[in-house]
TIGU-726038 format. One record per atom (N, C-alpha, C, CB): residue in one letter; x, y, z. Coordinates in steps of 0.02 Angstrom, whole numbers, padded with zeros to 5 digits, always signed. Glycine has a CB too. Layout:
residues N
AXYZ/...
end
This chain:
residues 285
M-00304+00826-00369/M-00303+00839-00297/M-00248+00889-00280/M-00292+00774-00257/N-00186+00876-00301/N-00130+00921-00290/N-00076+00906-00340/N-00103+00916-00216/D-00016+00933-00329/D+00037+00923-00378/D+00081+00863-00361/D+00080+00984-00382/R+00059+00820-00317/R+00097+00760-00299/R+00058+00695-00312/R+00116+00764-00226/V-00006+00694-00296/V-00047+00633-00303/V-00114+00652-00334/V-00057+00598-00235/T-00135+00612-00383/T-00202+00621-00412/T-00243+00558-00401/T-00197+00638-00487/V-00309+00566-00400/V-00355+00510-00391/V-00410+00514-00443/V-00385+00509-00319/D-00421+00460-00479/D-00476+00455-00527/D-00518+00395-00506/D-00450+00447-00601/L-00580+00407-00486/L-00625+00354-00463/L-00674+00337-00518/L-00662+00375-00399/K-00673+00273-00539/K-00717+00250-00592/K-00738+00178-00578/K-00683+00255-00661/D-00803+00166-00578/D-00831+00099-00568/D-00803+00065-00506/D-00816+00056-00629/G-00796+00104-00453/G-00774+00076-00389/G-00700+00070-00380/G-00804+00010-00380/V-00661+00086-00433/V-00588+00080-00431/V-00557+00149-00426/V-00561+00043-00493/A-00517+00160-00374/A-00481+00223-00366/A-00412+00215-00397/A-00475+00243-00290/D-00399+00252-00450/D-00335+00251-00485/D-00293+00307-00455/D-00344+00260-00564/V-00247+00289-00410/V-00207+00338-00373/V-00137+00341-00406/V-00201+00319-00297/R-00116+00402-00425/R-00053+00409-00460/R-00008+00460-00426/R-00065+00428-00532/L+00055+00441-00417/L+00106+00488-00397/L+00126+00527-00460/L+00168+00453-00364/V+00123+00594-00457/V+00131+00633-00518/V+00189+00683-00514/V+00067+00671-00532/R+00241+00665-00477/R+00301+00706-00476/R+00353+00675-00524/R+00331+00712-00403/A+00332+00669-00587/A+00371+00631-00636/A+00440+00660-00648/A+00333+00628-00701/D+00448+00727-00643/D+00513+00757-00656/D+00565+00737-00605/D+00506+00833-00658/K+00543+00714-00546/K+00588+00691-00494/K+00580+00616-00481/K+00575+00730-00429/M+00554+00580-00531/M+00542+00508-00525/M+00501+00492-00463/M+00610+00470-00523/N+00454+00538-00448/N+00407+00530-00392/N+00441+00521-00325/N+00362+00470-00405/A+00498+00555-00317/A+00535+00552-00254/A+00494+00580-00196/A+00602+00590-00260/L+00510+00556-00137/L+00471+00573-00077/L+00499+00636-00044/L+00472+00514-00028/D+00463+00692-00054/D+00479+00753-00017/D+00422+00765+00033/D+00488+00814-00066/N+00426+00819+00068/N+00376+00833+00119/N+00306+00835+00090/N+00390+00900+00153/A+00298+00867+00032/A+00232+00871+00000/A+00206+00803-00021/A+00235+00918-00060/M+00252+00758-00042/M+00230+00691-00062/M+00206+00651-00002/M+00286+00654-00098/F+00243+00655+00054/F+00220+00622+00114/F+00151+00646+00134/F+00270+00633+00172/E+00141+00711+00134/E+00076+00739+00152/E+00022+00714+00106/E+00079+00816+00151/A+00036+00714+00040/A-00014+00693-00009/A-00032+00620-00002/A+00011+00707-00079/L+00017+00576+00011/L+00003+00505+00019/L-00042+00493+00080/L+00068+00466+00026/I-00026+00526+00135/I-00066+00517+00196/I-00137+00544+00186/I-00033+00552+00256/E-00141+00605+00159/E-00207+00636+00150/E-00250+00595+00103/E-00200+00708+00123/T-00220+00570+00048/T-00257+00530+00000/T-00282+00465+00031/T-00214+00515-00062/G-00238+00430+00065/G-00258+00367+00096/G-00312+00377+00148/G-00199+00334+00128/E-00305+00428+00190/E-00355+00441+00242/E-00422+00458+00211/E-00332+00497+00288/R-00421+00497+00157/R-00485+00515+00125/R-00519+00454+00094/R-00473+00569+00070/L-00480+00411+00063/L-00509+00352+00031/L-00539+00304+00082/L-00457+00316-00011/K-00512+00304+00143/K-00541+00261+00195/K-00615+00274+00206/K-00504+00270+00260/G-00636+00337+00198/G-00704+00356+00213/G-00751+00357+00153/G-00705+00422+00244/E-00728+00334+00095/E-00770+00336+00035/E-00799+00267+00021/E-00729+00361-00025/A-00865+00261+00032/A-00899+00197+00024/A-00898+00173-00048/A-00970+00203+00048/A-00893+00219-00096/A-00895+00200-00167/A-00830+00166-00189/A-00908+00260-00210/V-00777+00171-00150/V-00713+00140-00168/V-00714+00067-00150/V-00654+00176-00132/R-00702+00024-00199/R-00701-00048-00188/R-00632-00079-00198/R-00751-00082-00233/A-00589-00044-00232/A-00520-00067-00242/A-00478-00006-00262/A-00515-00123-00297/V-00412-00010-00251/V-00367+00045-00264/V-00306+00020-00302/V-00346+00080-00198/V-00284+00059-00351/V-00221+00046-00385/V-00175+00106-00373/V-00232+00035-00462/L-00114+00092-00349/L-00065+00144-00334/L-00007+00137-00383/L-00039+00138-00260/S+00006+00190-00421/S+00060+00187-00471/S+00093+00255-00476/S+00032+00165-00539/G+00146+00258-00517/G+00183+00320-00526/G+00186+00340-00599/G+00253+00314-00498/E+00180+00404-00613/E+00186+00430-00681/E+00260+00433-00701/E+00153+00499-00687/G+00271+00435-00766/G+00339+00445-00790/G+00381+00382-00790/G+00373+00496-00750/R+00445+00390-00775/R+00494+00335-00784/R+00498+00288-00724/R+00561+00364-00797/A+00463+00303-00669/A+00473+00263-00609/A+00411+00261-00566/A+00531+00290-00569/F+00407+00208-00525/F+00356+00206-00473/F+00374+00257-00419/F+00351+00134-00442/C+00432+00251-00389/C+00455+00299-00339/C+00529+00287-00326/C+00414+00294-00272/A+00570+00340-00337/A+00642+00333-00331/A+00667+00335-00259/A+00676+00387-00370/G+00621+00346-00210/G+00641+00347-00141/G+00643+00418-00113/G+00709+00315-00132/L+00680+00428-00060/L+00682+00493-00027/L+00714+00545-00072/L+00720+00487+00040/D+00686+00604-00072/D+00711+00660-00112/D+00784+00674-00094/D+00668+00723-00101/M+00824+00687-00144/M+00896+00698-00132/M+00910+00757-00087/M+00931+00708-00198/G+00864+00804-00083/G+00873+00861-00039/G+00881+00840+00034/G+00815+00908-00045/N+00848+00786+00053/N+00854+00761+00121/N+00925+00736+00135/N+00804+00705+00133/F+00954+00702+00085/F+01021+00675+00095/F+01073+00732+00095/F+01038+00625+00040/Q+01060+00784+00056/Q+01105+00841+00057/Q+01105+00875+00126/Q+01086+00892+00003/Q+01045+00877+00157/Q+01041+00904+00226/Q+01081+00860+00274/Q+00967+00908+00248/M+01075+00794+00266/M+01111+00748+00310/M+01186+00757+00303/M+01091+00676+00296/A+01209+00768+00241/A+01280+00775+00228/A+01308+00836+00264/A+01293+00781+00153/S+01265+00886+00276/S+01286+00946+00312/S+01275+00941+00387/S+01250+01006+00285/G+01252+00881+00409/G+01242+00869+00480/G+01173+00887+00505/G+01292+00908+00519/Q+01127+00908+00460/Q+01059+00924+00480/Q+01016+00861+00481/Q+01028+00977+00433/R+00963+00864+00519/R+00914+00810+00520/R+00854+00831+00479/R+00893+00791+00593/A+00831+00784+00435/A+00772+00799+00395/A+00710+00779+00433/A+00775+00763+00326/G+00700+00809+00490/G+00645+00789+00534/G+00578+00791+00502/G+00644+00832+00594/G+00539+00738+00512/G+00470+00736+00487/G+00464+00717+00415/G+00438+00801+00497/Q+00519+00703+00379/Q+00514+00686+00308/Q+00542+00617+00296/Q+00552+00738+00266/G+00524+00569+00338/G+00551+00502+00330/G+00619+00498+00362/G+00554+00482+00256/T+00650+00441+00358/T+00717+00429+00384/T+00726+00457+00454/T+00768+00458+00338/T+00759+00513+00463/T+00773+00536+00531/T+00710+00555+00568/T+00819+00595+00529/G+00655+00571+00532/G+00592+00585+00566/G+00566+00525+00604/G+00541+00609+00517/A+00591+00465+00586/A+00567+00404+00619/A+00593+00399+00690/A+00588+00343+00580/L+00642+00442+00708/L+00668+00440+00776/L+00619+00472+00826/L+00735+00475+00779/V+00571+00511+00800/V+00523+00545+00843/V+00472+00495+00868/V+00489+00603+00804/T+00460+00495+00933/T+00414+00446+00963/T+00344+00474+00974/T+00442+00422+01028/R+00336+00539+00970/R+00270+00568+00980/R+00231+00567+00915/R+00276+00640+01008/N+00166+00584+00920/N+00123+00590+00861/N+00123+00526+00819/N+00144+00649+00819/R+00102+00472+00850/R+00095+00409+00813/R+00022+00390+00806/R+00135+00353+00847/T+00007+00351+00753/T-00061+00328+00742/T-00078+00274+00793/T-00069+00301+00670/P-00142+00255+00799/P-00160+00200+00844/P-00123+00135+00827/P-00235+00189+00842/G-00104+00127+00764/G-00067+00067+00744/G+00007+00071+00758/G-00077+00054+00672/G+00031+00129+00782/G+00100+00136+00801/G+00145+00172+00751/G+00128+00070+00814/S+00117+00195+00695/S+00158+00226+00643/S+00173+00299+00657/S+00124+00220+00576/N+00234+00319+00641/N+00248+00391+00638/N+00227+00416+00569/N+00323+00406+00653/R+00242+00478+00555/R+00217+00509+00494/R+00243+00473+00431/R+00236+00582+00491/A+00307+00461+00427/A+00336+00429+00368/A+00310+00358+00360/A+00412+00428+00372/Q+00305+00321+00415/Q+00278+00253+00413/Q+00205+00252+00392/Q+00286+00220+00481/H+00168+00303+00414/H+00096+00305+00398/H+00084+00316+00323/H+00062+00359+00438/A+00131+00349+00289/A+00125+00358+00217/A+00125+00291+00181/A+00182+00402+00190/V+00153+00239+00212/V+00153+00171+00186/V+00095+00130+00215/V+00220+00136+00201/M+00089+00131+00282/M+00040+00089+00316/M-00032+00109+00302/M+00053+00090+00389/V-00044+00171+00282/V-00112+00193+00268/V-00143+00151+00213/V-00114+00267+00248/W-00101+00125+00166/W-00128+00083+00112/W-00146+00014+00137/W-00076+00078+00055/R-00110-00011+00188/R-00127-00074+00219/R-00191-00066+00261/R-00069-00101+00261/E-00200-00007+00289/E-00258+00006+00332/E-00322+00020+00293/E-00243+00064+00377/L-00317+00036+00229/L-00378+00047+00190/L-00422-00015+00195/L-00361+00062+00116/P-00488-00007+00199/P-00532-00065+00208/P-00542-00106+00145/P-00598-00042+00233/V-00512-00084+00089/V-00519-00119+00025/V-00451-00140-00001/V-00556-00075-00027/P-00448-00188-00048/P-00384-00209-00076/P-00349-00153-00114/P-00394-00269-00122/V-00283-00151-00107/V-00241-00102-00142/V-00187-00139-00180/V-00209-00050-00091/I-00177-00120-00243/I-00126-00151-00286/I-00075-00098-00305/I-00158-00184-00349/A-00012-00111-00293/A+00042-00067-00318/A+00063-00090-00387/A+00103-00066-00269/A+00064-00044-00434/A+00088-00058-00502/A+00157-00026-00508/A+00038-00031-00558/V+00208-00069-00513/V+00277-00045-00507/V+00315-00053-00573/V+00314-00083-00451/H+00344+00004-00595/H+00387+00002-00654/H+00447+00047-00640/H+00348+00026-00719/G+00497+00043-00683/G+00556+00085-00673/G+00592+00066-00610/G+00536+00159-00670/V+00596+00111-00562/V+00631+00096-00500/V+00585+00105-00440/V+00692+00141-00493/A+00600+00066-00388/A+00568+00073-00323/A+00624+00062-00272/A+00507+00021-00313/F+00657+00117-00255/F+00715+00114-00212/F+00700+00141-00142/F+00773+00152-00243/G+00728+00110-00091/G+00723+00137-00023/G+00652+00149-00001/G+00761+00201-00018/G+00635+00212+00012/G+00567+00229+00032/G+00516+00211-00022/G+00562+00302+00048/G+00536+00213-00086/G+00491+00193-00140/G+00476+00119-00138/G+00521+00211-00207/F+00527+00079-00122/F+00516+00007-00113/F+00470-00007-00055/F+00583-00030-00103/Q+00480+00028+00001/Q+00437+00019+00059/Q+00365+00040+00044/Q+00464+00057+00119/L+00358+00094+00005/L+00291+00115-00015/L+00255+00061-00054/L+00294+00180-00057/A+00291+00024-00096/A+00261-00030-00135/A+00241-00089-00090/A+00310-00055-00188/L+00271-00095-00031/L+00254-00150+00014/L+00188-00137+00051/L+00310-00160+00065/G+00167-00074+00057/G+00106-00058+00094/G+00043-00088+00063/G+00098+00015+00098/P+00034-00084-00003/P-00024-00116-00034/P-00026-00191-00024/P-00025-00100-00108/D-00085-00220-00037/D-00095-00292-00027/D-00058-00334-00078/D-00169-00308-00030/M-00049-00307-00139/M-00018-00343-00194/M+00028-00296-00232/M-00071-00374-00241/R+00077-00327-00268/R+00123-00289-00309/R+00128-00321-00378/R+00193-00286-00275/F+00107-00284-00429/F+00116-00304-00499/F+00176-00265-00525/F+00050-00291-00542/V+00227-00299-00551/V+00289-00266-00570/V+00311-00286-00641/V+00345-00283-00520/T+00348-00243-00673/T+00377-00261-00738/T+00436-00308-00727/T+00399-00197-00777/P+00452-00349-00776/P+00509-00395-00767/P+00574-00359-00754/P+00517-00438-00829/D+00583-00300-00786/D+00646-00264-00780/D+00644-00208-00728/D+00665-00235-00847/A+00592-00205-00687/A+00591-00155-00634/A+00652-00164-00589/A+00525-00161-00592/K+00677-00110-00561/K+00734-00112-00516/K+00711-00093-00446/K+00791-00065-00541/L+00721-00138-00399/L+00700-00127-00330/L+00759-00135-00283/L+00642-00176-00311/A+00756-00102-00225/A+00811-00109-00177/A+00791-00083-00109/A+00873-00073-00202/V+00814-00117-00057/V+00812-00091+00011/V+00875-00050+00017/V+00807-00150+00067/L+00872+00011-00007/L+00933+00049-00022/L+00960+00090+00036/L+00919+00095-00079/E+00927+00087+00093/E+00945+00132+00148/E+01017+00125+00171/E+00900+00121+00206/I+01045+00064+00169/I+01113+00053+00193/I+01164+00092+00152/I+01130-00021+00193/K+01147+00108+00090/K+01191+00149+00048/K+01204+00216+00081/K+01161+00159-00022/W+01155+00240+00118/W+01160+00305+00151/W+01175+00297+00226/W+01096+00345+00141/G+01194+00237+00246/G+01210+00224+00316/G+01150+00219+00361/G+01255+00278+00340/L+01094+00200+00333/L+01030+00199+00369/L+00998+00131+00368/L+00983+00251+00340/V+00940+00125+00401/V+00899+00065+00400/V+00831+00083+00370/V+00891+00034+00472/P+00795+00033+00342/P+00727+00047+00319/P+00683+00067+00378/P+00697-00014+00283/D+00650+00125+00372/D+00613+00151+00429/D+00542+00173+00411/D+00650+00208+00460/M+00517+00150+00353/M+00449+00166+00332/M+00407+00103+00332/M+00448+00200+00262/A+00411+00064+00386/A+00375+00002+00395/A+00403-00056+00354/A+00302+00012+00377/G+00462-00046+00324/G+00490-00098+00281/G+00504-00163+00317/G+00552-00073+00251/I+00529-00160+00378/I+00545-00221+00414/I+00481-00259+00432/I+00585-00205+00479/V+00431-00223+00456/V+00367-00254+00473/V+00337-00290+00413/V+00318-00202+00501/L+00338-00257+00355/L+00305-00284+00296/L+00347-00337+00261/L+00290-00228+00247/M+00413-00330+00258/M+00455-00381+00226/M+00450-00447+00262/M+00527-00358+00224/R+00446-00446+00328/R+00446-00509+00365/R+00383-00550+00352/R+00453-00496+00440/Q+00331-00518+00325/Q+00270-00554+00307/Q+00275-00586+00238/Q+00211-00507+00309/L+00326-00567+00200/L+00330-00588+00130/L+00389-00634+00114/L+00334-00528+00087/V+00445-00626+00148/V+00505-00664+00131/V+00534-00697+00193/V+00557-00619+00097/R+00578-00746+00182/R+00614-00777+00237/R+00656-00726+00274/R+00658-00835+00211/D+00668-00740+00336/D+00707-00694+00377/D+00775-00680+00348/D+00714-00721+00448/D+00809-00733+00323/D+00876-00723+00297/D+00876-00682+00232/D+00909-00791+00284/V+00823-00687+00194/V+00817-00648+00132/V+00809-00574+00149/V+00758-00672+00089/A+00766-00560+00198/A+00757-00490+00220/A+00823-00461+00245/A+00703-00486+00275/R+00860-00502+00281/R+00925-00479+00307/R+00974-00466+00251/R+00953-00530+00356/E+00977-00512+00203/E+01024-00504+00147/E+01010-00440+00109/E+01020-00564+00100/L+00946-00426+00095/L+00928-00366+00058/L+00942-00303+00099/L+00854-00368+00039/T+00929-00306+00164/T+00940-00248+00208/T+01013-00233+00217/T+00907-00259+00276/F+01054-00285+00225/F+01125-00276+00237/F+01164-00257+00174/F+01155-00339+00267/S+01141-00280+00116/S+01178-00269+00054/S+01156-00206+00018/S+01171-00328+00008/G+01091-00191+00021/G+01064-00135-00018/G+01066-00147-00093/G+01102-00072-00002/R+01075-00210-00113/R+01083-00225-00184/R+01018-00214-00223/R+01107-00297-00194/I+01024-00201-00287/I+00967-00191-00331/I+00948-00258-00361/I+00984-00139-00388/F+00883-00273-00361/F+00858-00335-00391/F+00800-00320-00438/F+00837-00385-00336/S+00787-00366-00484/S+00737-00356-00536/S+00668-00376-00515/S+00757-00394-00599/G+00619-00359-00556/G+00551-00380-00543/G+00544-00456-00545/G+00504-00350-00595/E+00581-00488-00590/E+00580-00561-00593/E+00606-00591-00528/E+00622-00586-00653/E+00660-00564-00502/E+00687-00590-00439/E+00640-00575-00381/E+00756-00560-00425/A+00607-00517-00383/A+00559-00499-00331/A+00502-00551-00329/A+00530-00429-00343/L+00481-00574-00388/L+00429-00625-00391/L+00453-00690-00360/L+00407-00637-00463/A+00515-00710-00376/A+00542-00772-00350/A+00550-00770-00274/A+00610-00787-00383/M+00566-00711-00247/M+00576-00704-00175/M+00510-00698-00137/M+00619-00644-00160/G+00456-00680-00172/G+00392-00670-00139/G+00374-00597-00127/G+00393-00705-00074/L+00415-00552-00153/L+00402-00480-00144/L+00355-00453-00197/L+00467-00442-00145/A+00348-00487-00253/A+00302-00467-00306/A+00247-00520-00312/A+00339-00458-00373/T+00188-00497-00331/T+00131-00542-00340/T+00127-00568-00411/T+00066-00505-00322/R+00137-00522-00459/R+00137-00540-00530/R+00193-00501-00564/R+00068-00526-00563/V+00220-00531-00617/V+00264-00495-00663/V+00226-00487-00728/V+00332-00533-00674/C+00222-00426-00753/C+00184-00413-00814/C+00214-00353-00851/C+00109-00400-00798/E+00203-00351-00916/E+00232-00297-00956/E+00200-00230-00941/E+00225-00314-01030/D+00136-00230-00924/D+00100-00168-00909/D+00065-00176-00842/D+00047-00151-00965/P+00102-00166-00787/P+00074-00177-00720/P+00012-00136-00705/P+00126-00164-00668/R+00012-00073-00727/R-00046-00030-00711/R-00109-00055-00746/R-00031+00042-00731/A-00103-00074-00810/A-00161-00099-00846/A-00188-00163-00814/A-00143-00111-00920/E-00142-00209-00796/E-00164-00271-00764/E-00193-00258-00695/E-00106-00320-00760/A-00162-00211-00659/A-00188-00196-00592/A-00257-00165-00596/A-00140-00148-00556/L-00268-00120-00644/L-00334-00090-00651/L-00386-00142-00671/L-00332-00033-00703/A-00366-00188-00714/A-00413-00241-00735/A-00430-00286-00676/A-00382-00282-00792/F-00380-00304-00636/F-00393-00347-00578/F-00434-00309-00525/F-00327-00372-00548/A-00419-00244-00516/A-00458-00204-00469/A-00531-00200-00490/A-00428-00133-00464/K-00543-00195-00555/K-00611-00194-00581/K-00646-00261-00566/K-00612-00180-00657/E-00609-00316-00571/E-00637-00381-00554/E-00655-00384-00480/E-00587-00438-00572/I-00610-00359-00437/I-00624-00357-00365/I-00686-00315-00352/I-00565-00329-00327/A-00692-00259-00387/A-00748-00213-00377/A-00815-00244-00396/A-00738-00149-00417/S-00813-00298-00435/S-00876-00331-00454/S-00900-00381-00402/S-00866-00367-00521/K-00861-00393-00351/K-00879-00441-00299/K-00916-00407-00241/K-00816-00476-00272/N-00944-00448-00196/N-00979-00421-00138/N-00932-00376-00098/N-01007-00479-00094/P-00945-00311-00094/P-00898-00267-00059/P-00892-00282+00015/P-00919-00195-00068/H-00946-00307+00046/H-00941-00326+00116/H-00896-00387+00125/H-01011-00341+00145/G-00900-00434+00079/G-00857-00493+00082/G-00784-00475+00071/G-00879-00544+00031/I-00771-00430+00023/I-00703-00409+00009/I-00673-00374+00070/I-00701-00363-00052/R-00711-00328+00100/R-00686-00292+00159/R-00675-00339+00218/R-00736-00236+00179/A-00720-00388+00226/A-00711-00436+00280/A-00648-00477+00268/A-00773-00483+00285/G-00636-00495+00206/G-00575-00533+00190/G-00512-00494+00205/G-00576-00553+00117/K-00513-00429+00190/K-00453-00389+00205/K-00443-00383+00280/K-00459-00319+00173/R-00498-00374+00318/R-00491-00370+00390/R-00459-00433+00418/R-00559-00358+00424/L-00482-00491+00393/L-00455-00554+00417/L-00382-00563+00399/L-00496-00612+00389/L-00364-00545+00337/L-00295-00553+00316/L-00249-00506+00353/L-00289-00541+00240/N-00272-00445+00367/N-00231-00399+00407/N-00222-00426+00478/N-00263-00329+00409/L-00276-00454+00505/L-00272-00482+00572/L-00224-00541+00574/L-00342-00505+00596/A-00227-00583+00522/A-00185-00643+00519/A-00111-00626+00520/A-00201-00684+00458/A-00094-00566+00499/A-00023-00546+00497/A+00005-00534+00567/A-00014-00484+00455/E-00039-00525+00617/E-00013-00507+00683/E-00045-00544+00741/E-00022-00435+00693/A-00100-00580+00730/A-00135-00613+00785/A-00116-00686+00791/A-00210-00606+00775/D-00136-00717+00847/D-00123-00788+00855/D-00180-00829+00825/D-00114-00806+00930/Q-00170-00894+00820/Q-00217-00938+00786/Q-00287-00934+00816/Q-00192-01009+00788/R-00291-00935+00882/R-00357-00936+00914/R-00397-00873+00896/R-00349-00941+00990/E-00364-00816+00897/E-00398-00753+00882/E-00420-00752+00809/E-00352-00693+00896/I-00379-00777+00764/I-00397-00778+00693/I-00456-00824+00681/I-00337-00800+00651/L-00456-00883+00711/L-00511-00930+00701/L-00577-00900+00726/L-00497-00996+00738/L-00574-00866+00784/L-00634-00835+00811/L-00659-00780+00765/L-00621-00808+00881/E-00614-00740+00739/E-00634-00684+00696/E-00661-00709+00629/E-00575-00637+00685/E-00633-00764+00603/E-00662-00795+00543/E-00736-00809+00552/E-00624-00859+00524/S-00752-00840+00610/S-00821-00858+00625/S-00866-00796+00631/S-00825-00898+00690/R-00839-00744+00662/R-00878-00682+00669/R-00893-00650+00602/R-00840-00633+00714/E-00842-00646+00560/E-00851-00615+00495/E-00900-00655+00452/E-00784-00608+00458/Q-00893-00722+00453/Q-00936-00763+00412/Q-01009-00761+00436/Q-00912-00836+00412/T-01018-00760+00501/T-01085-00755+00529/T-01119-00690+00507/T-01083-00759+00605/A-01081-00636+00506/A-01109-00571+00486/A-01125-00570+00411/A-01060-00515+00502/L-01087-00608+00371/L-01098-00607+00299/L-01156-00652+00277/L-01035-00629+00264/I-01163-00711+00308/I-01214-00759+00286/I-01284-00729+00295/I-01208-00825+00326/G-01321-00728+00240/G-01389-00702+00242/G-01395-00627+00235/G-01421-00722+00304/S-01338-00592+00232/S-01340-00520+00222/S-01362-00505+00150/S-01270-00487+00237/P-01389-00446+00137/P-01416-00431+00070/P-01367-00443+00013/P-01440-00361+00067/N-01305-00421+00021/N-01256-00430-00034/N-01236-00503-00042/N-01195-00388-00021/Q-01234-00540+00012/Q-01217-00611+00007/Q-01273-00649-00028/Q-01203-00641+00077/V-01335-00633-00011/V-01392-00663-00044/V-01392-00646-00118/V-01459-00640-00012/E-01375-00582-00134/E-01373-00561-00203/E-01319-00599-00241/E-01359-00486-00208/A-01262-00613-00210/A-01209-00652-00242/A-01233-00721-00261/A-01148-00657-00197/V-01270-00753-00215/V-01296-00820-00228/V-01347-00818-00284/V-01328-00849-00164/R-01394-00771-00280/R-01447-00766-00331/R-01417-00752-00400/R-01497-00711-00313/A-01368-00707-00404/A-01338-00691-00468/A-01304-00751-00499/A-01288-00633-00460/N-01270-00791-00457/N-01238-00851-00484/N-01289-00902-00508/N-01194-00883-00431/L-01342-00911-00469/L-01394-00959-00488/L-01431-00937-00551/L-01444-00969-00431/E-01441-00872-00557/E-01478-00844-00614/E-01433-00827-00673/E-01517-00782-00592/K-01367-00840-00665/K-01318-00829-00718/K-01321-00757-00745/K-01329-00879-00775/R-01316-00709-00699/R-01317-00638-00717/R-01265-00602-00674/R-01388-00607-00707/A-01251-00540-00694/A-01205-00499-00655/A-01239-00477-00590/A-01181-00438-00695/P-01204-00479-00534/P-01235-00457-00471/P-01244-00382-00468/P-01193-00481-00412/N-01291-00360-00428/N-01302-00289-00417/N-01295-00276-00342/N-01373-00266-00443/F-01234-00261-00320/F-01219-00254-00250/F-01232-00184-00224/F-01147-00274-00236/A-01255-00179-00162/A-01259-00115-00128/A-01190-00097-00103/A-01311-00117-00069/E-01177-00032-00097/E-01112-00010-00073/E-01103-00029+00000/E-01104+00066-00081/A-01041-00044+00019/A-01024-00054+00089/A-01027+00013+00125/A-00954-00088+00097/E-01040+00010+00190/E-01043+00071+00229/E-00974+00102+00235/E-01073+00058+00298/A-00970+00167+00229/A-00906+00202+00238/A-00884+00197+00310/A-00911+00275+00216/E-00819+00188+00319/E-00791+00186+00386/E-00765+00255+00405/E-00734+00134+00391/T-00772+00273+00467/T-00747+00337+00491/T-00674+00328+00510/T-00789+00363+00551/P-00628+00360+00473/P-00557+00351+00489/P-00539+00383+00555/P-00512+00380+00434/A-00488+00356+00587/A-00464+00385+00650/A-00434+00453+00636/A-00412+00338+00684/P-00435+00498+00686/P-00404+00564+00676/P-00331+00558+00655/P-00410+00606+00740/N-00311+00601+00611/N-00241+00601+00587/N-00198+00638+00637/N-00236+00633+00515/P-00153+00604+00672/P-00112+00638+00722/P-00062+00687+00693/P-00075+00588+00763/F-00054+00687+00627/F-00005+00731+00595/F-00037+00795+00569/F+00029+00695+00539/G-00102+00804+00581/G-00136+00865+00560/G-00159+00860+00488/G-00091+00924+00569/A-00193+00912+00467/A-00220+00913+00399/A-00163+00920+00349/A-00270+00971+00390/A-00171+00885+00293/A-00120+00889+00240/A-00127+00955+00203/A-00126+00831+00190/
end
């Protein structure tokens, strides 16, 4: 696709890779653009049933490119490239994200499950990028940190919104206030990691393939419900559960799931309909 992010689609699984390995996949302007453009494009592809997000080289993502901090040291604002760009209130998505936040939230907004495969380091913006996907598979020795306080800043790429769904309030505060580095094993214990494994990308691709073998309408409905549950009240969630289940029962793919189980064979599902993504307020990548 470009020199920042590549996509390989096979058997319903989109293998998305950050490919700025010489800079440990650090977030520069081109990387922000590539993440947003890739996520928005995948929203509209009906053949995509699951996504794996990983980084080439020694790291998942080392965080904001050092050039941004050098600008800050000279008193300049790195507008539009994360961090200080978050102060801008215009040009936000319908969900409320600015450009830097959308590079993370676009993975939560995808209609299919997304798994982050994390190795090496995931610092600052890289850590927040790992929070956007639905799940995180990490190596035991991965190094993660809410590192913004080191630079006198706060997490501003949706990190607060996403952390509060995963860990206790005091844990989120401790990580935010200290900026300390913690391991993949500790991330699992805190609830920030889903699995610890020696080869996160291989396990993520295998699990994504398993997801891709399920009823795509059921998987998408499940993601809609889980996203809703993160922000809605009980009454709204219960009502939406009923709506989604009513739409699924008796539908062709649901019937096929039942028949395949009864007949002890692999199911043959029709693709889910592609969704039309909302216009990108940040312009074309």
